[in-house]
Each structure stands twice: as C-alpha cells, then as structure tokens.
C-alpha positions in Angstrom: 11.6 9.1 7.3 10.9 11.3 4.1 8.7 10.8 0.9 9.6 12.9 -1.9 13.2 13.0 -1.3 16.4 11.6 -3.1 15.9 8.0 -1.9 12.4 6.2 -2.6 10.4 5.0 0.2 9.0 1.4 0.1 5.8 0.2 2.0 6.3 -3.6 2.4 4.4 -6.2 4.2 1.8 -9.1 4.1 -1.5 -8.5 2.6 -3.5 -9.4 5.8 -2.4 -10.0 9.5 -2.5 -13.9 9.8 -1.5 -13.8 13.7 0.7 -12.2 15.9 3.7 -14.6 15.1 3.5 -14.7 11.4 3.5 -11.0 11.3 6.5 -10.7 13.5 8.4 -13.0 11.5 7.5 -11.0 8.3 8.6 -7.9 9.9 11.9 -9.2 11.0 12.5 -10.7 7.5 11.6 -7.6 5.8 13.7 -5.5 8.3 16.8 -7.8 7.6 16.4 -7.2 3.7 16.0 -3.5 3.8 19.0 -3.1 6.5 21.0 -4.8 4.1 20.2 -2.7 1.2 20.3 0.5 3.2 16.6 1.5 2.3 13.8 3.2 4.3 10.6 1.3 4.5 7.1 1.3 6.1 5.7 -2.0 7.5 2.1 -2.7 6.3 -0.6 -5.1 7.1 -4.5 -5.2 6.9 -6.5 -5.8 10.2 -9.3 -6.2 8.2 -10.0 -7.1 4.4 -13.4 -5.6 4.0 -13.6 -5.7 0.2 -13.2 -9.4 -0.3 -14.8 -11.0 -3.2 -16.6 -13.8 -1.1 -18.1 -13.2 2.3 -16.8 -16.5 3.4 -13.2 -15.4 2.8 -10.6 -14.7 5.6 -10.7 -11.3 6.7 -8.4 -10.5 9.5 -8.0 -10.1 13.2 -10.2 -6.7 13.9 -9.1 -3.1 14.2 -7.9 -3.1 17.7 -6.0 -6.2 17.9 -4.7 -5.5 14.4 -3.6 -2.2 15.4 -1.9 -3.2 18.5 0.0 -5.8 16.6 1.4 -3.6 14.0 2.2 -1.1 16.4 4.1 -3.7 18.4 5.8 -5.3 15.2 6.7 -1.6 14.2 8.3 -0.8 17.5 10.4 -4.2 17.7 12.1 -3.4 14.1 11.9 0.4 14.5 10.2 1.6 11.5 6.7 3.2 11.0 3.5 1.1 10.1 0.6 1.6 7.8 -2.9 0.0 7.5 -6.2 0.7 5.7 -9.2 2.0 7.5 -12.6 1.6 6.6 -14.9 4.0 8.6 -14.4 7.4 10.7 -14.5 5.5 14.0 -11.9 3.1 12.6 -9.7 6.1 12.1 -9.9 7.4 15.6 -9.1 3.9 16.9 -6.2 3.4 14.5 -4.7 6.8 14.9 -3.6 5.5 18.6 -1.1 3.1 17.2 -0.8 3.9 13.1 1.8 6.3 11.8 0.4 6.3 8.2 -3.5 6.0 7.7 -4.3 4.4 4.6 -7.9 5.0 2.5 -8.8 2.1 0.5 -9.2 2.7 -3.4 -13.0 2.0 -3.2 -13.5 4.4 -0.3 -11.3 7.1 -1.9 -14.1 9.4 -2.3 -15.8 9.1 1.0 -15.8 12.4 2.7 -16.4 11.4 5.9 -13.7 8.8 6.0 -11.3 11.4 4.4 -12.0 14.1 6.8 -11.7 11.8 10.0 -8.5 10.6 9.0 -7.4 14.1 8.2 -8.3 15.3 11.8 -6.4 12.5 13.4 -3.2 14.5 12.8 -1.8 11.3 11.1 -0.1 11.4 7.7 -2.6 9.8 5.1 -2.2 7.8 2.0 -5.2 7.8 -0.4 -5.2 5.0 -2.9 -6.5 6.3 -6.2 -9.8 4.4 -7.2 -9.7 2.3 -10.1 -12.5 4.4 -11.5 -10.9 7.8 -11.3 -8.6 9.7 -13.4 -5.2 11.2 -12.1 -6.8 14.6 -12.1 -9.8 13.6 -10.0 -7.2 13.6 -7.2 -7.3 17.4 -6.7 -10.8 17.5 -4.9 -9.7 14.6 -2.6 -6.3 16.7 -1.9 -8.9 19.5 -1.3 -10.9 17.6 1.3 -7.6 16.6 3.2 -6.2 20.1 3.4 -9.6 21.7 4.5 -9.8 19.2 7.2 -6.2 20.2 8.5 -4.0 17.3 6.7 -0.6 18.6 6.0 0.9 15.3 5.1 -0.6 13.1 2.6 0.0 11.0 -0.7 -1.4 9.2 -3.3 -1.2 5.8 -4.5 -1.7 4.4 -8.1 -2.8 0.9 -8.1 -4.3 0.4 -11.6 -7.6 1.3 -13.3 -10.3 -0.8 -14.1 -9.8 -2.2 -17.8 -12.9 -4.3 -18.8 -14.0 -7.2 -16.8 -12.1 -8.6 -14.2 -8.7 -6.8 -15.5 -6.7 -3.9 -14.5 -4.2 -1.6 -16.5 -1.3 0.3 -14.9 -0.8 3.7 -16.9 2.4 5.0 -16.2 1.3 8.5 -17.6 -0.8 8.6 -14.5 2.3 8.9 -12.2 3.4 11.9 -14.3 0.2 13.4 -13.9 -0.5 12.9 -10.2 3.2 14.5 -9.6 2.6 17.2 -12.1 -0.1 18.4 -9.8 2.2 18.6 -6.7 1.3 15.4 -5.0 3.8 12.9 -3.9 2.8 9.5 -5.6 3.6 5.9 -4.9 3.0 2.8 -7.0 1.4 0.0 -5.8 2.7 -3.0 -8.0 1.1 -6.0 -6.5 -2.4 -4.6 -6.5 -2.0 -3.4 -10.3 -1.5 -7.0 -11.4 -4.7 -8.0 -9.7 -7.7 -9.9 -11.8 -10.7 -8.6 -9.5 -13.1 -11.5 -9.1 -11.1 -13.3 -11.8 -11.4 -16.6 -10.3 -15.1 -16.5 -9.6 -15.6 -16.6 -6.0 -12.2 -15.0 -5.5 -9.5 -12.4 -6.9 -6.7 -13.8 -8.9 -3.7 -12.1 -10.6 -0.4 -12.2 -12.4 2.0 -11.8 -9.5 5.0 -12.7 -12.0 4.1 -9.2 -13.5 4.4 -7.0 -10.3 8.3 -6.7 -10.6 8.0 -5.5 -14.2 5.3 -2.7 -13.5 7.4 -1.7 -10.1 10.4 -1.2 -12.4 8.6 0.7 -15.0 7.1 2.9 -12.2 10.4 3.8 -10.6 11.9 4.6 -14.0 8.9 7.0 -14.5 10.0 9.0 -11.4 7.6 7.7 -8.6 8.4 8.8 -5.0 7.7 5.4 -3.4 6.7 1.7 -4.1 4.1 -0.3 -2.6 4.7 -4.1 -2.5 3.0 -6.9 -0.7 5.3 -9.7 0.1 4.7 -13.1 2.0 7.0 -15.9 3.0 4.8 -18.5 1.2 2.4 -16.4 -1.3 0.7 -19.9 -2.2 -0.4 -20.1 1.4 -1.4 -16.5 1.9 -5.1 -16.1 2.9 -5.5 -13.1 0.7 -4.0 -11.9 -2.4 -1.5 -14.6 -2.6 -1.4 -14.5 -6.4 -0.1 -11.4 -6.4 2.6 -11.1 -3.5 6.2 -11.2 -3.9 7.9 -14.1 -2.0 10.5 -12.9 0.5 13.3 -15.0 -1.3 12.7 -12.8 -4.3 12.5 -9.3 -2.6 16.0 -8.6 -2.0 16.8 -8.8 -5.9 13.9 -6.7 -6.8 14.3 -4.1 -4.4 18.1 -3.9 -5.6 17.0 -3.7 -9.1 14.7 -0.6 -8.0 17.3 1.3 -6.3 19.6 0.7 -9.2 17.2 2.2 -11.6 16.2 5.1 -9.0 20.0 6.0 -8.8 20.7 6.0 -12.5 17.7 8.9 -12.9 19.8 11.1 -10.6 
C-alpha cells in the first residue's frame, strides 16, 4: 500500500472504538465498499478521545485493549490500521499493533511524542494543528527525520477561524506538497465546530463531501473520512461523520475526480 502514487489512499473508519462487535461490523462494511470500488484504504478508529470538550464524554476503551481490537479487525479484513497516540508510552504500546501512528493536531509540536513515534519504526501521520501555517510543518518533519523516521505524512484538518469554527484553506494542500511532503485531507474534522454545542463539539457533516471533492481536485495524496453506520447515535463526532450508506457514492465521486486529473 502506497501514499503518493497514482491512486489515492483513503483513511476510513469510525471516530472512536465503541466495542469489538461494532468495530468489526464497521471494518467489514467499509472493506466491502472499498473492494467494490477497487480502492486501497487504511482502517481507523481511536482507542481514547483524549481531547473531548467535556470530561464526562465517552472517551474509548483504552490503549492496549483498543490497539488489540484494531489489529484484530485489520487482520480479519486484510488492511493496515491507524490510530492516534497521546504520549511516548502509548507510542511504544501502539507500535506492537498499529501500522500507521497518528499524532493528534493538538499535539503536533510535542517533541517527545514525535520522537517516540519516529523511534518505533512505524510510519507516522502528523495532523497539522489548527494553529499552524503550512510552512510550520518543516520543523516537525525535521524532528521526525532526526529521530529516524523515513515514512511520514501530514494531514490538513482545517484552521481555526474565529470562535467555534474552522476553515479549510485549499492553498495549504498545495503548499504542503510543494515542500515535498505527502498530504492527506481530513474532510470530516475540517467541518467541526469545536465546542460549538457548549459542552460538546458540533459540525457541518453535510459539507464534508464538498470539501473532500475540492481537496481531491486540488491534488492531495489521500482523503481521511470518519464514517459510521448511524452518526446520530455515535458517541463522538456524530455530526461530522459520513453515514455508511452514503460512502460508496462519495468514494466513487472522489475517484472520478482524481482520475480526471491524470
């Protein structure tokens, strides 16, 4: 599986692990959709939503149990898996199970975490902080390289735009790639309204497909989409996730755009 090749890479899955059965059900559904379309994807889910707005919100199943669940799901459907890590200790645990380690946007400048992820030998995906300019990624790349990481990429997930709002600047995708870094666009987190519900984050999920299509036309290497069988009942980021029933048509449109660029 490659990033930066002729075909785009997709990162797909639910926001958070809700249990073994829901995770496997999601993995099997997404695998069937992707097989029908002939696309490559990495399966994703978080074992811990460490940046929830409210301390009483559902966070997940924990690092060891969650990584084991993800590894089992990936093995069953035959695809790589990814999840976000939050500390150097978690990097070491996750590296035994996870193919692509993700650095969360809020932690993208945490040197100890970045170096720990790099030292595991796993590929690393750093989400660009909502507070960073595209050219601010070069020092992060330097940290990864200095710690021995040869395979890494960056994910654009929107930039803070006033209070409780994000904006997706398509120029950022060009500027990141211009620096020589593979870039993925996170369409579902880019439509968040952080803290917009007072004690929880809201969002404009109906706009995620619009931004995904724009990003694909801009020439990204991959698209990150969170998807759920019933977003209205998702314990995290429900307003932003793509329903499984809408995923085939969206992925097909993204492939059509990409192939029109060739």
